[in-house]
N, C-alpha and C positions, 0 to 999 in steps of 0.2 A: 764132739762137742758138735750141735747141729747147726746151720748155717743161719740159720735167723738168729740163736743165740748168740753166737759171734758178732752178729751184726749190732743186736742190743746191746751189747759188752761196749762196743767203740763209741755210740750214740750220744751218750753225754759228755763226750770231748769235740762234738762238734758243733757248728752252728745252725739253727734249723734243723733239728732233727727232723720233724715232721715230713721233710722230702722223701726219707727212705723206710717209711714203717705200714707203707700201704693201708689197707682195709678201710679205703675213704667209701664214703656213702655212693652208692650205686656201681660200687667199684664188684666187678664179676670173679668168682671164684668156682673152678673147677678142678676137679681133680686129675692130676695128670693123667693116671693110668686110663683113666675114663675115654679121655680122647683120643683121637689118632694123628693127630697135625695140632703140633704149636707154633706160633709166629708171635714172636717179641717184638711189637711194636715199638722202637727207637728214638728218641729225639735228641738230638746232640746238644742241647743245654739244657741249663737248669731246669726241675719239677715245675717250677714255676712260669717260667715260660712256655715249656711245651703242653702244660695242660689248659692253657689259653688258646692252643691250634684245634681248629674245626675239624680239619680234615682227620687228625688224629681220631677224634672221635667219633668220627662218622666211621671209619675203617674197622674201630673196636667193638661197635655194634653190631655190624654186618656180618663179622666174623664169629663175634660170640652168640649170633642169634643159631646157629648152626652147631647142634648136638655133638659132632665129632669134632668139631674144632674149637680150639681158645687161642683168643689173643691177650696179651699180657702186655705192661707198659715196662722202658726203663728211660731212665732218662741221665743225663752225663752228672755224674756228682763234681760236687765243689770241689775244690781244691783241699780244704783240710778234710774232708771224707775221703778223699783220692789218697792222701797221705796216710789217712789210718788203715786205707783197706790193702795199701803196698804193704806198710807195714805188716799187718795183721794177716797177709796173705787172702785176703778175700777178697773172691770173683765178683766182676758187677754180677747183679742179680735182677729179678723181675718183681714187681713191688706186690703181684698176687700171689706170687706162690712163693719167692725168695728162692729159686731157680736159677742156677748159673745159667748165664747166657749162653754157653756154649753147649748145652744141654737142651737146646730148642731146634726145632726142624729149619726153620726160618729166623732170621733176622732183618727186619726191616726197616731203614733209616729214612727218616724224613728230612730231603734235602731242602731246607726254605733258606739258605744264606749261604753265601761261600767263605764267610770267616768261620764257619762252624766248621771247615773240612779237618781241622786236626782232631778235634774233639769226635768225630767219629772215628778216627786211629786209636784215639787214645781208651775211646770204648772197647775198639777190639783186644786192645793189648792188657786192658783190665781185665775183662771176659777171658783172655789163654787163647783168643782165636788169632790164627796169623793173620798178618795183615793182607799179605799179597793174595789174590784170587790161586794162584799156582802153585803156592806152597800148602794149600789146603788139603785134608785128606777126607775118607768118605764119612769121616766120625767128628766133621766140623757141620755147623750150620751153613745154610745157603743162604747168602748174604745180599739182600735186595734195596735197591734205591725208588725214591719217587717224590715227585713236587716237582718245582720249577726250575730246581736244578740238575734235574732229568734230562729237561733239552737241551743241556752241555753239559754231560756227564765226564767227558773225555780227562780232566785233571783227574778225575778219581776210578776212571776205568779200571785199571790192575789190580782194585783192591774189592770191585764188587763181580759176582756173579751173574747179577741181571739188573737192568735198572727197567721199570714201568715209566711209559708213557701218559701221561693225561689222568682222568678220572681213574680213582681206585676199586670204587664201588664194586663195578662187577669183574674185573679181570683177577683183584686179588683172590676172588672165591675160583676161580678157573686155575689159578697156579694151584690152588691147596686142594682141590679136586684132582687134578692131573697129579699131585704129589700123593694122592691115596690110592688112584690107580696103579702108579707106576708101583708103588709099595707094596700092593697088592698081587702084582704080575708073579706068575710061576718063575723061577729061577731069576728074579730080580737081585741083582748082585749090590745093590747101593753105589755102581758107579756113577762118580757125579758127571761125567762129561754124559752119559746116555740120557741123564733129566735134563741137562740144557739140551740138548737137541731136541728133545720134544718141548720141551719151554720155548723155543724159539719159534716153536711153530703158533705161538697163541698170539694174535694180531695186538701191538703196543708193545711187545716186549722186546728189548735190545741185550742182547749176549756180547758181551765187551770182546770177551775172550778168542770169538768166532772172527775176529776181523782183525789184520794188520795196518799200521798205520804208515804212511808212505810220505817220504819228505824228497824235495830237491837238492838240487847241489849248493842252492845257498843256504840251505836249511828251513825253508817253507814249507807248511804242510800242505801236501797235493794229493791226498786221499786217502781212503779206506778198502782194504783188500778183503772180500769176505773169504773165510777160509774155511766156511762148512757150506755143503750142498744149500741146509734147511736156514742159513743165513741170509735173509731178504737183502736187498739194494738197499731199500727204504724200509725205514720204521715210521708207522704212522699214529698218532695219538688214539688214544681210547676217549672217548664221549660216552658218558654215560647219561641217562635220564634221569632225571630229579624225583626218584619215588618216596612216597610219604613215609613210606613201609620201611626206608633205609635212612631216615635221619635219626639223630640221637635224642630221643626222648629222654631217655634217664642216662644224661650224660653223669661220669663221675666228678664227684664235688670234692675239691681241693682240700686238703688238711690244713693248709696253710696257704697266705695270701698268694694267689695266680696275678699276673700280669691284668689280665682281664678275668676277673672273677664275677659273673653274670651269664643269664642265659644267654644263649645264642642264636637266633634267628635266620638263616639263610634265605633273602628275598628271594635272590636271582644267581645265576652264575653265567661269568661272562661281563662284557662292557663293548659297546658299540662306539665311544667316543672317540678313539682314535688317536691318543694321545702317541706321538712316534716316538718316543722314550721307553715308552711302557711295556714291559713285557708282558706282565700278567693280561694286559688288555688286548693280547696277541694268545697268549695258549689258553685260555680259559673260553675262548670261541667255540662255538655260536652260544648268543644268549638265552637262556633257558630259567624262564620265568616259575615260581611256585603257584597254586591257583591261591584267590585271597581266602577260601573257607579252609584249604587245608594249612595255609599259617595260622589262622585262629586258632586250628584245632591241638598243632604244633606247639604255640604259644600257650596254652590251659595246660597239657600234657606238661609241659618243661617247668611253669611255675611250680606245679603239683608234685611232680617228682624230684625237685631240688628245693625249694623252699627259698629260691631265689625270689629279690625285689625288684629288680631289674632285667631287661630284656633289652638287647642290642640288635639291631636290624641291620643286620651284616652282607654287604656284598661290595662289587669295588664301587658303585657310585648308588649309592641304598636310594637316594635320593629319586632317581630315573624310573623306579618301579611305577608302572601304571597306576594312576590315581592313588599315590602312595597317601596323599591325605585322607583321601577316604579308608585307607586301611587302618592309618593309625586309628581314626575315631571309632573302627570298630574292634581293635585291638582294646581300646580302652573300654570298651563296652564289655568283653566278654573277659578282659585281666582284672578289670577294676581301676576306679582311679588312683589309689594306693601305690601302684605299681610303675617303675620310672621306664620310660622307652628311651632309648638313646641311638643316636644315627651317627655313626663313627666317619662316614662321608657324604661331607653337602656338596650340592652346587653352590656356585658362585653367585647367586641370585638373591633375591628381595624374598622369594616364594620359601627359598631353604631356612631362612632367617625366620620368618612366620609358622614354619613347621617346625622349628627346633622350639621356638616358643611354644607350641601347643604340648609339644611330647614331654617338656621339661617343667611340667608343674611340679612335680616331686620334687627333684633338686637340679638346679640350674648349675650345671658346669661351662666352661668354656665353649667357644666357638672356633672350629679351625676351617680355614679356606686356604687354598693351594692355587694362586696366580700361575707359581711358578718359575714365570717372568717379567721383568719388570718394563718393558716397553711392547707395544703390540706388534711392531714388526716382529719381536722375537718370539710371542706368542702365536704367531702365524707359521713360524718357520717350524716349531714344534705341535702345529695343530690344539694346541690350546684354547678353543673355540670361546675366549669369555674376553671382554675389554674390561678397561681402568673403569669406565662407568657401573660395571656390576658390581666390580668392587666397591668401591665407595657408597655404591647406594648400600650393596648389604651390609657394608660396615655402619652406615649412619642409621639405617633401620634396625640394628643390633643396638646399638648405642642408646637409641630411641626407646627400646623395649627394656633395658637394663642391665644389658652385658658390659661388664667392665674388663673381661680377662678375653681376650681374642688371640689366635693362632696365626699367622704367615707363613707359610710355604713355600721358599723359593729352591731354583738350582741354579747354580754357577756353572761355566765351563761347559754349558750347551753350544750346540754347533753354529758357528757365524755369530756368537756372542761378542760384544765390544765393550768399551768402559762405557757408552751412550747405554746400552743396556743395565749396564752395573747401576750406573748412575739414576738410570728407570725405577730401580728398587728402591733406593734413598726417597726418589720423590714420591713412591706409593707411600711407602711409610711416612712422610713427613705428611702427607695428606691427611691417611686416616686418624693420625695422632691429631692432627687439627681438628678433623670432625670429633673428634671426642670433646675436645675444648670447647667447641661451637657448643654443644650439646649440653656439658655438663660447668661450663665456666674454667675449669682449672684441669690438672691434670691427676689429682690427688690418688684416685684409684684407678687409673688405667693400668691395665698389666699387658701389654701390646708383646707378645713373643714371637721373636723372626729369626725364623730358619734358613740356613743355605747350606743346602745339601752341594755335593759333587757329583756332576753326570758322569755316570757309569754306563759304557755303550755295552747293551746286552743282545743276547745271540736270538734271533729271530724278528726283531726289531728294525724298523725302518733306518733306525743309527746303526746299526751294527757293523756296520763298515766306517764307521768314524771313530777319530782319536781320543782318548780323554788329555786334559791339558799336564801338563808335567805338574810335579811337586810344587817347585819354584812358581811358578806359574797362578797356580791353586792357591799358595800360601800371599801371593801379592793380590788376589784377586778377594782373598779372606780381608787383608789388611785393609783395601780401599774401602771396603763395607762396613768395617768393624770403627776404625776412623770416623766416619760421615755418621754412622747411627748412634752412638754413645752421646751425642749432642743431643739426642730428645728424650725427655723425660718420659717416664714410665715404657720407656722400650729395652726390651733382654734382646741380644742377637748371641745367637749361637749358630756353631756350623761343624760340621765333619773334618775328621784327621786326614790330611791330605795324604800320610801314609796307608791309612786304613783303604781310602777310596782307590788307589794306586792297586791292592792287592787285591781287594776286591774286583777292578778293570781283570787286573792277571789272568784271575782264576774263572772269571765270567766269560772271558773270550779265548780259554787255554785250550792245549792240548794234552796228550798223553806225557810229553816231556816232563810234564809238573807235577806226575804222582812222586817223584823219588823227591822234589822239592818241598812238599806236603810232609813225607816223613820224616825228612831230616829238618823242617821245623820242628815236629813237636818232638823229635831228640834233641832239639834247641830249647827246648822248654815251652814252647808255645802253644798254648791252650786257650778256650773263651777269648778270639780273637778280636772279637767282635763288642768284648766290654775293655772299656778306654782303659780301669784299671788294671789289665790284664794283657793288652796288648803287648808285644815283645819285637818290635820292628827288627832290633840285630839279628835276633834268632831267623828271623826270615832272609835276611840279606844274607846270612852265612849258608844258608840255606841254598839258596841259589847261586853263589858262589860256588859250593861244594857241586852242585851239580852242573855247574857249568851254563846257566839258564841265565840270558837276560830279563829279567820282568819289563825293559820299557819295550820290546820288541811284540809283546803281547798288549799290552796299554796302550802305547803310543801310537802303533801302526795304524795307518790309513788304508784301510783294504778296497781296491777295485773291486767292481761288480762283479766282475770274471773270476776272481781269485777263489780257489777253494776251501772253504771254511770247514774247522775241526767238526762242526755241527748238522752239514747239510744233509747227514743221512737220516736226520732225525726230523722227519715233517709235523709242524704245529696242525695241519691243514688249510693254515693262510698260504697263499702261492708267493715264492720268492719274486715273480714278476709285479705284483701288488707293492711288496714290501720295497723293492726298486722303484716304481712308479712313485710310491709314497716318498720316497727319498729324495727321489729329483723333483717333486713339488716341495719340498723342504726347501730346497736352496734354490727356488724360486719364489718362495715366503709365499706359497698359494695353500689355501688352507682346503680340507674336505670333511664335507657334512658329516653329522652322526647319521647313520642307518635309518635309525629308528624317526628323526625328524623329516628324513627325504625318503631317499630309496636305495635297495641295494647299492654296493659301492664296487662289488665285486669282488671280495677277498679271497675269495676262492674255497671258502670252508663247507663243508656238507653239511646237508639236514639243519639250514639255517631256516628259520622260519621266515624271517625278514626278508633272505632271498625268495623262498616259495612263494612269499605275498607280491612282492616285485614281478616274479614272472608270470604270477596268475594275471595281475592286474595290466601287465603288457600284452598278454595273449586275450584278455576280453578287450584291450583297446583296437588288436589287428584285427578281432573277429566283426568288433564294429564298426 
């Protein structure tokens, strides 16, 4: 019986079978025998989560535009589907051709979130691919990883053949072209090590098996030693120009509701705001903007090719696009007034509220603001350059314009946080709720959602040296807020699970000694760790114990600026001296202005238009 028939035989017994049938609108189907290299784009979460990811869509189009190449998609099956697959011995398969994953030349995993790491190993197991890179043979595909997690992939290093640092649009084609060349060489034996040595010569590629980790007598990480002549001491991320022709104007339209089921229009990549806890603001630099005319053309094509009636204007801080108001008006003129535009990230100011009112003519959803901290002192520490007045004025304008649903995002456990800062969150929420009552006379329709996530120190940020608060302290601060916020009418408070935050911090700052922990956690039944109903902290605790690894040493350690870090060999382009300077300024409660509003702040990133403009202005001043 063909694999597709066997799959169809189990679908009546699983929830949401549309996740597994493929054949969606705009999906690309190529005869396997007609292409010379095939890559499975693997997302280690459910279909509806992965289908919302823009990077996934970009790589799918870039690869499939080439006749000799094929990209297909695969997602983590839900637990009920996994059970059926194991019982009926159905290997993990792609959606385009129902090809077993092990028959591809490459499997490329998107590393979006640390709590998806057990899913990666589970997908390899379901595919019949050995977990560890050292156990694979020439008949197995090469396992690649990319995305934010690739900037500290050390906990996953023993499982992967290679990691891609930075933008993937160009480098993924370079990898596949190298593979085609390697395949065509006379006498090529297919020996994996030979291809990996050639692959190491491509900028932005990290081959973890070409390095040995060292630890001192106390068990602290002390550095990586290159084992191959072609293994560079430092791997520098790739930065791609935002070419119009690379943008996915015919994205696959999901068979079932995705988390973000709408057209996505990337305004620009990167961010200059400089929030000191934010990894994305560092790893996606420099800012690269798309031309307004290109955005209008792309938006029209997206709507025409998908049938969507909503376009999400995506970026890390979308309202920072130059003359965003003018762009919105022009998008309406070419897309039509019946199309809904959405801005998922708003500045905390009145302008953003007016802009949101303009774009939400078709369907008025809620507004989300992220003050992050409850006091100005702590907002200065994290370089969140907004004030309490900004928030209150934005909230007042929103209530006056008819909004009743607001979301406020805060963080707890930030460096230097005190009880006064927590009380500041309560005060801010009380004042926002009070503004609603002033405008409306009561709280009857107010829906004020307050979220407090736990600070997780991330690699390549100014706070990478700082520890996370303990689980006990985390719970204490959550109780503090919950007891006070429950008194307010119309306010709903939510927070992250302390154990999840601990695990995220461990994996975010971890090294290779965590690989057996991840494998052990999967063997203990851990998967879909970011989903509260599936999170199994006991399974992780057993895995840590079996591997003789203490999670506290990763999450709760305060690094000295001179300490070697497991990710030091991976370069974002932002200098470590800049990160250290920002860390020191944080401890001094000193802010750093946005490069776009002032001048270049000297982060060290190359090919930055802001730095080039600042240098040009300085030269003109000197010449004058």
